N, C-alpha and C positions, 0 to 999 in steps of 0.2 A: 494660524492664518495663512491660507495660500497666497503665494506671490510668484510672478513670471516675468522674465525679460520680455520687453516689447517685441524683440525679434522673434522669440517663441510663439507669441500670440499671432504675430504676422504670418509666420509659417503655417499655424494651425488653419488660418482662414484664406490662405493663398493670397496674401497681401504683400504689398510693396511699401517699405518703410521709407519716409521722408523725415530724416532727423536720426536721432541716436537710437541704435537698436538695443543697447544695454540699460535703457531706462527701466527701472523696476516698477511693475504694476501690481497693486495689492488689492484692487477692487474696481467695481464698476459703478457708475452713477449717470444721472441725466446731466444734460448740459449746463443747467443752472446750478446744481448742487455739487457737481464734481469738483474735487480738489487734487492737490499734489498727490501723485501716486495712484490716481485713478484714471480709467479710460471711459470714453463715452463714444456716441456716434452722431453724425450729422447727415441726414437724408432728405430732409424737406426744406426747401428754400424759405419757408415761413420762419425757420429758426435760425436764420443766418446770422442776426445780430447776437443771438445767444451763443452761437458757435464761435464768433469772432471775440467774444469776452470771456469765454470759458477759462476756468482755472485748472482744468483737466491736464493730466501730463500727456495725453495722446487722444486723438480722435480717429474713429474709423470713418472714411469718406469715400465717395465715388472715385473712380479712376480718372475721370475727366475734370474733376474740381479744380478751379484755378483760385488764385488770390492768396493773401497772407493770413495765417492763423497763429494764435500764440502758443502753439505746442506742436509736438510731432504728430505727423499724420501717417495713417496706414491706408493705402489706397486698395479698395476691393471692388468686386462686381456689384455686391449688395450690402451697403453698410448695415442695414437692419438685420438681415440674416447673419452677417459675420458677427454682429454684437450679440445675437442670441447664442452663438456658438461659444463666445467668449464668457457670457453670463453663466452658462452651464458649469464652467471651471470654478466659479466662485459660489455657486448656490449651495445652500445648506444640504446636509446629508438627507436623503429621502427618508420619510417615515416608514419604518418596517411594518409589514402586514403578514405576520407569520401564518403558515398553512394551518387549518383547523377550524373547528366550529365552536364558537363562544358557548359557555354553559347556558346562557340565557337565550340563545337562539333556539327556533323551533324549525327543525329539518325533518320533512317527512321520511319515513323509512323507504318510501318508493321513489325518492328523488336520487339522482346520481350525480355525484361530486367528482370530477377528475382530480388528478394529483395536483397539490399545491393551492388549492382553493381555499380562501379566507372568508368565513361568514361571521360578521361582526355582531355585537350584543343586540339583542331584542329583534333580530331579523327573522323573517318567516320565508321558508322555502317549501312549497307545496308539492303534492304528489304528482309524479311524472315529470318534474323538472330535470333538465339536464344542464349541468354547468361545466364548461371547458377548463383545461388546465390553467392554472395561474391567475384566475379570476378573483377579484376582490369584491365582495358584497359588504357595503358599508353598514354601520349600526342603523337599526330601525328600517331596513329595506325589506320589500315585499316582492316575491316571485311567485306569480299565480301558476295554477296548475297547468302541466303540460307545455310550459314555455321552455324555450331553448336559449342559453346564454353562451356564447362561444368562448374561445381562449383568450386569456390575457386582457379581459375586459376590467374596467374600473367603475363600479357603481358607488357613488359617494353616498353618505348616510341619506336616509328617508327617500330613496328612490322607489317608485312603484312600476313594476312590469306585470301587467295583468295577464290572465289566462291566454294560453295558446299563442303568444307572441314569440317572434324569433329575432334574437340579437346575434350579430356576427361577431367576428373576432376583432380584437383590440378597439372596442368601442368604449367611449367614456360617456357616462350619464352623471350629470352633476345633481346635487341635492334638490329634492322637490319636483324632479322630472317625473311625468306620468306618462307611461307608454301603454297604449291599449284602453284608454277610457272610451266610454260610449260616444258615438257620434252624435250630433245635434240633429235627431231625426224625427219628425212629428207629422201626423196627418190630422187636419182639422175635420172633425165629424161630429155631428149632433151637438154643436156648440161648445166642443172642447177639443184640446190637443191631445191626440192619443199617441203614445210612444211607438216608434217603429223599431223592432228588435234589430240590433246591430250584431250580426252573427260573424262578421269577418274578423280579420286579424291585422297585426302591424309587423312588417318585416323591415329590419334595420340591417344593412349590409356592413361589411368590414370597413374599418377606419373612420367610422362616423363619431362625431362629438356633438353632444346634446347639452344645452345650457340649463342653468338652474330654473325650476318653476315653468319649464316648457311643457306643453301637452300635446301629445300626438294621438289622435283618435283612431280606433279600429275601424275597418271597413264596414259599411252596412252589410255587403257581402264582398267576397274577394279580399283584397288587403290594401291598406295604406303602406306605401313603399318608400323608404328612404334609402337611396343607393350609395354605392360606395364613395367614401371620402367627403361626404356632405358635412359641413360645419354649421351648426344651428345655435344661435346666441340664446340668452336667458329671455324668458317671458314671451315665447312664440307659441302661436296656436296653429296647429295643422289639423285640418278637418278630415273627415272620413274619406277614404278612397283617393286621397291625393297621392301623387307620385312625384318624387324629387329625383331627377337624373343625377348621374355622378358628378361629385365635386361641385356642388352648389354651395353658395353662402346665403344664409338668412339671418339678418340682424334683428336685434332686440324689438320686441313689441310688434313684430309683423303677425298678420293673420292671413292664412290661406284657406279659402272656402272649399266646400266639398268637391271632389272629383276634378280638381284642377292639376294639370300635368305640366311640370317644368322639365326643360330639356337639360343637357349638361352644361356645367360651368355657368349657371345663371346666378346673378347677384341680386338679392332684394335687400335694400338698405333699411334703416330703422323705421319703423311704423308704417310699412307698406301694407296696403289692403288689397287683396286679390278676390275678385268675385268667383263665383263657383263655375265649374264646367269650361274653363279656360285652357288654352295651350301657349305656353311661354317657350319660345324658340331658344335654341342653344346659344349660350354667350350673351344673352339679353341683360341689360342692367336697368334696374328700376330704382330711381333715386328715393331718397328719404321722404316719408309722408305722402307718397304717391298713392293714388287710387286707379286700379286697373280693372276695367269692366269688358275689355275686348281682348282677342287673341293677340299676342305679341310676336312679330317675326324674329327670327334669328338675328343676334347682333344688334337689336335696337336698344337705344338709350332713351328711356322715357321718364317723365318727371311731372309732378303736379297732381292735383286732385282729379284731373280728367285724363291723366296718362298721355300727355302730348309729348312729342319729341323734345329732348332736353333744351336744345337751342331755341325752339319756339316758346317754351315755357319761360325762359329767361327774357326774351323780347317782350312778352305779354306782361311779365312781372315789371319790367322798366316802364312800360306804358301805364300800368296800374299806379305806380308811385307818382306818376304825373297828373292823375286825375284831379286832385284838389286845386292845382294851379289852372288846369284846363277849365274847371268849373267856374273858377273866379273870373277868368278872361271871358267865358261865355256870358256870365251875368252882366259884366260890363258892357260887352257888345250889345245885348238885349236892352240895356238902359240907354245906350246911345241911340239905337234905332227908334226908341219911343220918342225921342225929342225931335221938334221940328226944326226946320232950317233957321227960324228966328230964336231958337232957344227954349220955346215952349214945349212942355211934355205932351206927346200924343197920347190918346187913350190907350189903356193896356189892351192887349188882345183878350177876347173872350172865348169861351168855349162855344162849340157849334150849338145853335138853337137857343142861345141866351141872348138877351138884349144887351 
């Protein structure tokens, strides 16, 4: 089992120790479950009470944190990032994926596999496919004809990359991801929905990660484009001819309709829905369960089913919660208004045109 002195860990993350540098750290854990010999981190104020009662031997905290804590502290610029670095020291040995093609895999003689490629059991690699150096294709995956997969990619089991798609370098595709499925395109004619051919492709640039069971449709023509550094969560639907700018974040169960374009560094939180043919500006943030039907300017923060500015949505939500009380007060005023000065009740108002 690995063990380190607290001072060694602090030096690794460029931290400053407040306490004993020679404390032995044998593992990592969250604030609630950490015990003696373990290190945790505190970065979010909502966990302050847990941090103040933790039994960890040390905590990674921000440099400006004040107050008393029951253990040694390591002050760093980013506790979460520093903790990730420390976790890596205690992580289990990576599972090896030796180069080669499993005997049960089907690889076309017209496919090109560069040095160090691993093709797992029951995988299929069709004609004209090119796979870059060091890429792993997990069990049961499918790479369609004339597609390109770059260097040092990792395709977990049961990934589908359909024909003529392009995957960049160091891309991660999690299980169940489907790249290049047909876009949802139909024309209604003579009483039926007739399929429109989807002749385009999908291009995924370097350093992209795509979560489990996420689907990215090919373009009707041209391409659906996921640009460098985008991180896409599980169960996301990206329709045909959508373009995501560099370094966007798209969280689970989000749906992006066809031909919508996102700028760089856009964040779409969970269950966001975007209508088609929209433009979302650089750095915009759309909060969870929001619906967007109009273009969004750069830097905007929108929320709610009508995609209003977040502060306005919060005010409307506060008013909405007061509606039951306001209704009761209105009913009471109406009843008082019907009563005459002597306490007798006046006739109830009638609809226009009725006696």
